[in-house]
NULO-789505 format. One record per atom (N, C-alpha, C): residue number from 1; x, y, z. Coordinates in steps of 0.001 Angstrom, whole numbers. Atoms other than C-alpha are relative to their C-alpha. Example, Ala and Ser with C-alpha at 12.3 -4.5 7.8 and 13.67 -1.06 7.14 Angstrom:
<sites>
1; 890; -1190; 0
1; 12300; -4500; 7800
1; 900; 1200; 0
2; -820; -1190; -60
2; 13670; -1060; 7140
2; -770; 1090; 730
</sites>
This chain:
<sites>
1; -304; 347; 1372
1; 12451; 51049; -6566
1; -1303; -178; -781
2; 1148; 201; 865
2; 10012; 51112; -9473
2; -358; -1481; -15
3; 372; 1410; -38
3; 8014; 47870; -9177
3; 246; -721; -1320
4; -290; 630; 1291
4; 8495; 47245; -12915
4; 1463; -441; -68
5; -1419; 347; -8
5; 12262; 47294; -12416
5; 240; -1182; 928
6; -160; 1098; -941
6; 12014; 45026; -9394
6; -491; -1316; -597
7; 531; 1210; 642
7; 9846; 42554; -11313
7; 924; -481; -1100
8; -922; 373; 1072
8; 12205; 42641; -14276
8; 1257; -644; 569
9; -1180; 591; -627
9; 15130; 41899; -11941
9; -276; -1437; 412
10; 342; 1354; -434
10; 13385; 38871; -10453
10; -60; -961; -1181
11; 106; 853; 1177
11; 12686; 37532; -13927
11; 1357; -253; -649
12; -1292; 104; 673
12; 16231; 38132; -15120
12; 984; -901; 745
13; -1010; 696; -785
13; 18209; 36584; -12272
13; -90; -1517; -171
14; -35; 1458; -21
14; 19312; 32988; -12499
14; -337; -476; 1409
15; 284; 493; -1358
15; 18331; 30757; -9567
15; 1152; 225; 968
16; -1157; -212; -874
16; 21885; 30969; -8186
16; 129; 1474; 386
17; -110; -1431; -277
17; 21941; 34768; -8514
17; -1115; 452; 937
18; 1126; -379; -863
18; 18500; 35045; -6902
18; 251; -429; 1439
19; -309; 475; -1359
19; 19609; 32935; -3942
19; 1078; 869; 637
20; -1075; -836; -544
20; 22764; 34980; -3552
20; -540; 1352; 442
21; 527; -1322; -335
21; 20865; 38278; -3594
21; -918; -68; 1218
22; 878; 160; -1164
22; 18240; 37031; -1139
22; 819; -148; 1272
23; -879; 186; -1162
23; 21002; 35902; 1214
23; 714; 1306; 353
24; -700; -1261; -245
24; 22848; 39210; 784
24; -932; 1013; 667
25; 967; -903; -636
25; 19695; 41189; 1642
25; -198; -370; 1467
26; 180; 446; -1383
26; 19239; 39083; 4779
26; 1217; 363; 847
27; -1226; -350; -735
27; 22871; 39618; 5798
27; 38; 1483; 327
28; -8; -1449; -210
28; 22573; 43373; 5347
28; -1060; 390; 1030
29; 1055; -292; -961
29; 19313; 43393; 7295
29; 398; -310; 1426
30; -448; 385; -1338
30; 21000; 41674; 10239
30; 1229; 780; 441
31; -1257; -687; -314
31; 24356; 43468; 10022
31; 284; 1017; -1097
32; -182; -1002; 1052
32; 24478; 46759; 8068
32; 1419; 70; -546
33; -1388; -57; 477
33; 28284; 46575; 7859
33; 251; -998; -1118
34; -182; 999; 1049
34; 27880; 43534; 5589
34; -191; 589; -1390
35; 232; -587; 1314
35; 26775; 45857; 2786
35; 1314; 335; -698
36; -1278; -366; 617
36; 30413; 46856; 2239
36; 662; -1193; -677
37; -536; 1192; 648
37; 31262; 43268; 1317
37; -843; -408; -1204
38; 857; 509; 1071
38; 28243; 42440; -840
38; -251; 1027; -1102
39; 298; -1040; 993
39; 27731; 45780; -2615
39; 934; -80; -1211
40; -894; 85; 1164
40; 30884; 45534; -4776
40; -95; -1324; -747
41; 51; 1327; 616
41; 30222; 41843; -5492
41; -1217; -195; -895
42; 1267; 178; 708
42; 26827; 42416; -7114
42; 206; -278; -1489
43; -191; 181; 1436
43; 28066; 42727; -10690
43; 470; -1401; -343
44; -543; 1349; 245
44; 29979; 39475; -10482
44; -1035; -1080; 287
45; 928; 1041; -412
45; 27202; 37535; -8750
45; -1357; 76; -701
46; 1338; -157; 594
46; 24081; 38973; -10432
46; 27; 384; -1482
47; -93; -433; 1388
47; 25299; 40380; -13749
47; 18; 1510; -122
48; -137; -1445; 214
48; 25941; 43805; -15244
48; -767; 485; -1223
49; 648; -362; 1256
49; 23830; 43775; -18396
49; -1199; 902; 173
50; 1182; -874; -58
50; 20901; 46047; -19290
50; -1202; -760; 521
51; 1187; 625; -573
51; 17629; 45401; -17514
51; -1271; 632; -550
52; 1223; -685; 407
52; 14886; 47973; -18104
52; 278; 1489; 6
53; -289; -1424; 156
53; 14936; 51577; -19271
53; 1519; 164; -9
54; -1456; -142; -33
54; 18447; 52748; -18411
54; 596; -612; 1260
55; -496; 735; -1157
55; 18808; 50473; -15386
55; 726; -1259; -457
56; -654; 1274; 210
56; 21270; 47591; -15355
56; -440; -980; 1081
57; 286; 1017; -1012
57; 20869; 44327; -13480
57; 682; 362; 1315
58; -752; -341; -1210
58; 23572; 45429; -11053
58; -608; 1201; 716
59; 657; -1160; -620
59; 21836; 48781; -10477
59; -1174; -454; 874
60; 1214; 416; -709
60; 18588; 47101; -9488
60; 330; -848; 1215
61; -372; 858; -1127
61; 20265; 44490; -7288
61; 616; 832; 1130
62; -600; -856; -1039
62; 22306; 47142; -5469
62; -1064; 855; 684
63; 1077; -769; -618
63; 19176; 49227; -4922
63; -742; -858; 1026
64; 628; 900; -964
64; 17647; 46191; -3224
64; 813; -67; 1296
65; -852; 68; -1192
65; 20626; 46016; -870
65; -107; 1279; 816
66; 148; -1263; -721
66; 20312; 49699; -10
66; -1333; 40; 743
67; 1312; 11; -645
67; 16615; 49240; 725
67; -36; -932; 1204
68; -22; 967; -1105
68; 17498; 46348; 3060
68; 713; 528; 1241
69; -727; -542; -1154
69; 19643; 48541; 5334
69; -974; 363; 1126
70; 917; -286; -1119
70; 17949; 48658; 8786
70; 438; 1233; 780
71; -515; -1225; -615
71; 19164; 52195; 9462
71; -969; 1134; -285
72; 878; -1153; 164
72; 17485; 55576; 9763
72; 800; 1297; 94
73; -524; -1345; -163
73; 18236; 59253; 9433
73; 1474; 158; -294
74; -1407; -310; 204
74; 21821; 60390; 9846
74; 860; -1251; -113
75; -775; 1237; 78
75; 23099; 56849; 10378
75; -115; -619; -1386
76; 201; 486; 1363
76; 21598; 55770; 7063
76; 779; 861; -988
77; -735; -900; 898
77; 23067; 58835; 5354
77; 1504; -256; 67
78; -1434; 281; -139
78; 26531; 58057; 6759
78; 380; -1287; -747
79; -301; 1279; 647
79; 26348; 54488; 5459
79; -1; 124; -1518
80; 57; -107; 1452
80; 25266; 55367; 1923
80; 1070; 965; -520
81; -1092; -893; 400
81; 27794; 58211; 1809
81; 1319; -762; -78
82; -1213; 812; 23
82; 30566; 55762; 2658
82; 15; -917; -1222
83; 83; 848; 1188
83; 29356; 53389; -62
83; 301; 805; -1259
84; -224; -858; 1163
84; 29341; 56254; -2546
84; 1476; 367; -133
85; -1381; -481; 58
85; 32807; 57513; -1646
85; 1001; -1112; -267
86; -918; 1106; 213
86; 34402; 54070; -1734
86; -344; -828; -1233
87; 443; 798; 1131
87; 32538; 52793; -4786
87; 550; 481; -1323
88; -347; -418; 1348
88; 33305; 52821; -8473
88; -1167; 806; -571
89; 1024; -870; 579
89; 31228; 54908; -10886
89; -1362; -682; -18
90; 1282; 715; 28
90; 28547; 52217; -11244
90; -640; -20; 1385
91; 533; 15; -1359
91; 28181; 51997; -7464
91; -453; 1391; 427
92; 406; -1370; -315
92; 28070; 55770; -7108
92; -1321; 347; -691
93; 1223; -298; 754
93; 25395; 55953; -9788
93; -1236; -556; 703
94; 1198; 595; -604
94; 23049; 53563; -8015
94; -289; 605; 1373
95; 261; -709; -1262
95; 23525; 55302; -4657
95; -800; 1277; -282
96; 709; -1233; 342
96; 22445; 58564; -6286
96; -1422; -292; -450
97; 1327; 360; 489
97; 19541; 56882; -8036
97; -927; -465; 1121
98; 797; 603; -1072
98; 18391; 55321; -4779
98; -348; 986; 1106
99; 267; -952; -1078
99; 18186; 58515; -2698
99; -1497; 182; 230
100; 1446; -139; -170
100; 14458; 58909; -3372
100; -597; -1249; 641
101; 455; 1253; -599
101; 13917; 55241; -2516
101; 273; -10; 1498
102; -350; -19; -1417
102; 15726; 55712; 794
102; -888; 963; 775
103; 890; -951; -680
103; 13641; 58772; 1648
103; -1418; -554; 92
104; 1338; 589; -48
104; 10442; 56937; 735
104; -94; -1041; 1115
105; -35; 1034; -1042
105; 11483; 54149; 3113
105; 121; 604; 1389
106; -285; -628; -1295
106; 12562; 56520; 5891
106; -99; 1514; -144
107; 219; -1437; 154
107; 11141; 60031; 6019
107; 1056; 828; 729
108; -1016; -752; -735
108; 13824; 61057; 8516
108; 1295; 149; -793
109; -1163; -174; 886
109; 16408; 60627; 5749
109; -44; 1388; -635
110; 282; -1362; 474
110; 14871; 63801; 4269
110; 1068; 514; -960
111; -969; -612; 915
111; 17517; 66084; 2733
111; 1439; -378; 316
112; -1362; 366; -420
112; 20522; 64259; 4231
112; 860; -503; -1151
113; -767; 448; 1155
113; 21532; 62971; 800
113; 423; 1128; -924
114; -325; -1112; 890
114; 21883; 66446; -714
114; 1500; 208; -219
115; -1429; -151; 284
115; 25687; 66591; -223
115; 480; -904; -1134
116; -383; 889; 1095
116; 25999; 63602; -2580
116; -493; 540; -1336
117; 524; -616; 1223
117; 23786; 65314; -5147
117; 905; 1140; -436
118; -827; -1164; 350
118; 25853; 68495; -4992
118; 1394; -426; -458
119; -1309; 501; 405
119; 29091; 66524; -5233
119; -30; -487; -1450
120; 119; 488; 1377
120; 27908; 64815; -8416
120; -148; 1155; -987
121; 226; -1136; 891
121; 26813; 68134; -9895
121; 1241; 869; -167
122; -1260; -742; 160
122; 30246; 69648; -9279
122; 925; -679; -1010
123; -832; 733; 942
123; 31811; 66962; -11478
123; -500; 146; -1423
124; 353; -85; 1413
124; 31564; 66415; -15210
124; -418; -1338; -585
125; 468; 1295; 472
125; 30409; 62796; -15412
125; -1515; 105; -220
126; 1409; -239; 287
126; 27065; 63116; -17183
126; -897; -1131; 509
127; 811; 1083; -560
127; 25874; 59679; -16034
127; -294; 251; 1481
128; 213; -300; -1414
128; 26391; 60685; -12404
128; -896; 1227; 169
129; 869; -1175; -67
129; 24788; 64063; -13040
129; -1456; -398; -218
130; 1371; 443; 263
130; 21714; 62360; -14531
130; -547; -793; 1183
131; 450; 773; -1162
131; 21556; 59944; -11594
131; -324; 923; 1173
132; 221; -935; -1107
132; 21805; 62866; -9166
132; -1271; 815; -185
133; 1146; -880; 263
133; 19013; 64806; -10870
133; -1288; -783; -189
134; 1236; 762; -22
134; 16287; 62303; -10171
134; -1030; 655; 906
135; 1077; -565; -830
135; 13153; 62794; -8051
135; 475; 578; 1328
136; -488; -496; -1285
136; 15175; 63279; -4865
136; 498; 1440; -128
137; -500; -1364; 205
137; 16997; 66343; -6217
137; -1135; 951; -329
138; 1138; -857; 333
138; 13752; 67687; -7657
138; -780; 398; 1251
139; 690; -315; -1260
139; 12264; 67537; -4146
139; 796; 971; 867
140; -783; -623; -1067
140; 15167; 68989; -2217
140; 943; 1120; -422
141; -869; -1112; 383
141; 17416; 71281; -4266
141; -776; 1316; 110
142; 669; -1295; -36
142; 16637; 74923; -3610
142; -108; 552; -1420
143; 263; -513; 1346
143; 15549; 77104; -6529
143; 1287; 329; -746
144; -1248; -382; 659
144; 19007; 78497; -7267
144; 817; -1241; -381
145; -761; 1212; 282
145; 20653; 75084; -7026
145; -596; -798; -1137
146; 655; 749; 1078
146; 18070; 73472; -9287
146; 251; 678; -1347
147; -245; -711; 1259
147; 18430; 76188; -11926
147; 1430; -206; -488
148; -1399; 174; 393
148; 22212; 75925; -11891
148; 254; -1417; -491
149; -161; 1391; 437
149; 21973; 72136; -12209
149; -515; -180; -1417
150; 554; 114; 1351
150; 19743; 72417; -15282
150; 924; 679; -1003
151; -892; -716; 904
151; 22055; 74987; -16836
151; 1282; -787; -247
152; -1208; 803; 198
152; 25063; 72752; -16247
152; -271; -1174; -920
153; 356; 1090; 911
153; 23267; 69882; -17954
153; 45; 480; -1446
154; -1; -543; 1356
154; 22783; 72099; -21004
154; 1426; 237; -470
155; -1404; -222; 336
155; 26463; 73113; -20951
155; 698; -1307; -345
156; -692; 1282; 165
156; 27522; 69473; -20721
156; -638; -904; -1055
157; 637; 792; 1037
157; 25168; 68240; -23429
157; -870; -1123; 520
158; 869; 1027; -570
158; 22998; 66170; -21082
158; -1446; 334; -357
159; 1390; -297; 383
159; 19463; 65909; -22521
159; -869; 295; 1212
160; 803; -432; -1140
160; 16948; 67627; -20305
160; -1107; -983; 353
161; 992; 1001; -386
161; 14562; 64679; -20448
161; 531; -957; 1057
162; -572; 806; -1074
162; 16942; 63040; -17961
162; -32; 730; 1345
163; 87; -803; -1224
163; 16260; 65766; -15376
163; -1427; -89; 550
164; 1324; 131; -614
164; 13372; 65089; -12987
164; -525; 1361; 448
165; 657; -1150; -614
165; 10880; 67762; -11979
165; -119; 1249; -834
166; -4; -1235; 784
166; 11201; 70216; -14864
166; -1407; 584; -177
167; 1359; -501; 214
167; 7450; 70454; -15428
167; -452; 882; 1163
168; 429; -748; -1183
168; 6932; 71678; -11872
168; 978; 1092; 410
169; -986; -895; -587
169; 10187; 73473; -11166
169; 590; 1037; -964
170; -513; -999; 942
170; 11092; 75317; -14363
170; -796; 1296; 157
171; 667; -1284; -214
171; 10342; 79005; -13746
171; 555; 1046; -958
172; -410; -1061; 915
172; 10826; 82324; -15478
172; 1491; 305; 115
173; -1424; -277; -165
173; 14297; 82819; -13995
173; 841; -1042; -719
174; -719; 1032; 747
174; 15457; 79480; -15383
174; -120; 263; -1497
175; 177; -318; 1420
175; 13969; 80440; -18756
175; 925; 1135; -418
176; -898; -1118; 319
176; 15923; 83715; -18630
176; 1441; -466; -119
177; -1370; 512; 32
177; 19166; 81884; -17852
177; 252; -807; -1273
178; -160; 816; 1210
178; 18597; 79475; -20726
178; 14; 870; -1256
179; 13; -904; 1158
179; 17763; 82283; -23150
179; 1326; 747; -116
180; -1304; -668; 28
180; 20950; 84128; -22159
180; 1090; -955; -491
181; -937; 1015; 482
181; 22912; 80912; -22672
181; -130; -160; -1514
182; 225; 154; 1438
182; 21324; 80538; -26108
182; 581; 1181; -769
183; -553; -1172; 676
183; 22285; 84099; -27016
183; 1517; -94; -86
184; -1457; 147; 15
184; 25897; 83416; -26050
184; 435; -1003; -1068
185; -334; 1002; 1012
185; 25919; 80309; -28249
185; -152; 578; -1413
186; 251; -573; 1316
186; 24418; 82137; -31191
186; 1054; 1047; -344
187; -1020; -1026; 237
187; 26867; 85025; -30786
187; 1344; -614; -376
188; -1226; 713; 385
188; 29639; 82442; -31154
188; -198; -807; -1281
189; 269; 729; 1231
189; 27998; 81035; -34269
189; -292; -1472; 211
190; 210; 1410; -333
190; 27075; 77807; -32518
190; -1487; -316; 135
191; 1390; 428; -141
191; 23872; 75789; -32392
191; -404; -55; 1464
192; 589; 13; -1336
192; 21579; 75761; -29380
192; -768; -1313; 179
193; 773; 1233; -221
193; 20218; 72524; -27850
193; -1498; 267; -110
194; 1412; -261; 266
194; 16632; 72281; -29045
194; -883; -225; 1225
195; 883; 319; -1133
195; 15345; 70916; -25720
195; -119; 1117; 1018
196; 207; -1131; -914
196; 15743; 74279; -23970
196; -1214; 840; -403
197; 990; -962; 492
197; 13146; 75987; -26134
197; -1393; -153; 610
198; 1300; 63; -677
198; 9972; 74560; -24548
198; -8; 751; 1337
199; -71; -689; -1291
199; 11171; 75963; -21197
199; 26; 1511; -191
200; -67; -1438; 271
200; 11957; 79370; -22700
200; -1339; 500; -526
201; 1221; -464; 656
201; 8799; 79584; -24786
201; -1182; 58; 965
202; 1075; -41; -996
202; 6633; 78959; -21727
202; -98; 1354; 688
203; -26; -1306; -674
203; 7563; 82489; -20571
203; 160; 1099; -1047
204; -48; -1028; 1045
204; 6676; 85147; -23173
204; 868; 1191; 399
205; -847; -1172; -204
205; 9145; 87986; -23548
205; 1416; -322; 406
206; -1348; 352; -468
206; 12143; 86116; -22171
206; 986; -51; -1166
207; -902; 100; 1150
207; 13638; 85360; -25581
207; 365; 1384; -510
208; -249; -1346; 517
208; 13262; 88960; -26744
208; 948; 777; 917
209; -849; -717; -958
209; 14872; 90292; -23558
209; 1451; -462; -61
210; -1382; 515; 66
210; 17931; 88103; -24156
210; 815; 667; -1102
211; -706; -612; 1122
211; 18781; 89989; -27352
211; 288; -950; -1135
212; -317; 975; 1046
212; 19011; 86814; -29398
212; -647; 339; -1347
213; 602; -269; 1315
213; 16475; 87811; -32107
213; 754; 1033; -825
214; -740; -1027; 732
214; 18627; 90831; -33000
214; 1194; -573; -753
215; -1145; 612; 686
215; 21398; 88441; -34058
215; -317; -352; -1452
216; 324; 256; 1407
216; 19471; 87841; -37298
216; 466; 1151; -895
217; -524; -1141; 759
217; 20802; 91271; -38353
217; 1507; 147; 152
218; -1452; -82; -203
218; 24411; 90502; -37399
218; 732; 63; -1338
219; -812; -17; 1223
219; 27034; 91362; -40020
219; 839; -1268; -167
220; -791; 1234; 56
220; 28695; 88025; -39193
220; -904; -1129; -500
221; 903; 1013; 574
221; 27201; 85284; -41412
221; -274; -1170; 943
222; 189; 1142; -902
222; 27758; 82534; -38842
222; -999; 322; 1118
223; 925; -407; -1057
223; 25888; 84489; -36184
223; -1422; 94; -536
224; 1331; -93; 598
224; 22978; 85246; -38501
224; -602; -1389; -204
225; 508; 1346; 278
225; 22683; 81600; -39515
225; -356; -730; 1292
226; 288; 649; -1289
226; 22882; 80370; -35908
226; -1270; 562; 611
227; 1215; -627; -533
227; 20196; 82874; -34881
227; -1235; -496; -733
228; 1142; 479; 782
228; 17901; 81780; -37692
228; -370; -1431; 388
229; 278; 1384; -408
229; 18269; 78118; -36691
229; -631; -38; 1393
230; 529; -22; -1369
230; 17658; 78916; -33024
230; -1446; 489; 23
231; 1359; -540; 8
231; 14553; 81004; -33754
231; -981; -975; -634
232; 868; 1015; 604
232; 13159; 78267; -35996
232; -337; -1080; 1021
233; 254; 1002; -1041
233; 13566; 75769; -33154
233; -920; 554; 1077
234; 850; -617; -997
234; 11989; 78214; -30732
234; -1444; 39; -448
235; 1367; -76; 532
235; 8947; 78704; -32971
235; -646; -1386; -35
236; 531; 1360; 127
236; 8563; 74924; -33379
236; -271; -650; 1342
237; 98; 653; -1315
237; 8784; 74169; -29648
237; -1400; 143; 567
238; 1252; -54; -766
238; 5698; 73311; -27645
238; 362; 473; 1398
239; -370; -520; -1323
239; 5840; 75380; -24444
239; -118; -1042; 1080
240; 34; 949; -1116
240; 6635; 73416; -21292
240; -1315; 127; 733
241; 1250; 20; -728
241; 3436; 72370; -19564
241; -1227; 131; -887
242; 1145; -99; 900
242; 1269; 72857; -22662
242; -606; -1371; -232
243; 695; 1268; 229
243; -1337; 70180; -23269
243; -67; -257; -1491
</sites>
């Protein structure tokens, strides 16, 4: 867990909540099965309000419990998978957010959390998708899976600044897919999310190959106007990775 989030949690908790969480961590450390009793109780005992960035108090406290699990590898993956499958959306979100933390704690965890990432990406809950596309997914999704995940975020209206790893993992093929998506939107007379353009503009020629610029000559007024707006955003974008 980010040390700033951990520090903020310690400052936020009441003395009673802090004692409860400390005791819960100790219980989980001695008996991993205890996590199934304390994990759902976190919101009631520690609070559910906002903490730092887009973390809640309950998120941070649950991440502490996951970090306290004295398990490794496949056994750890089985435990967190069970928590995810039996949890509500808030509990599922923090499991997804904590996958990188679990791998940092136990290198043998490796890519064992990928099924949970893929499951979240098959759904349409944008909060779960954002939680799934953290540093863990950026490390472990293959190229095709990562590109498809980014494209789905664009389809679902999830801002791309919530996707980890774009600076390193966005490539020409992803730019091509995004440019083709933009052309489809423009051809329907619809606007294009502005946050795709830095990724497209980083790869010269991709926009032209998509056929989108030709839409400025469309006989359909809505298509012409959508193309003009898209091209203006493209020209204004700073290419991904530019200093």
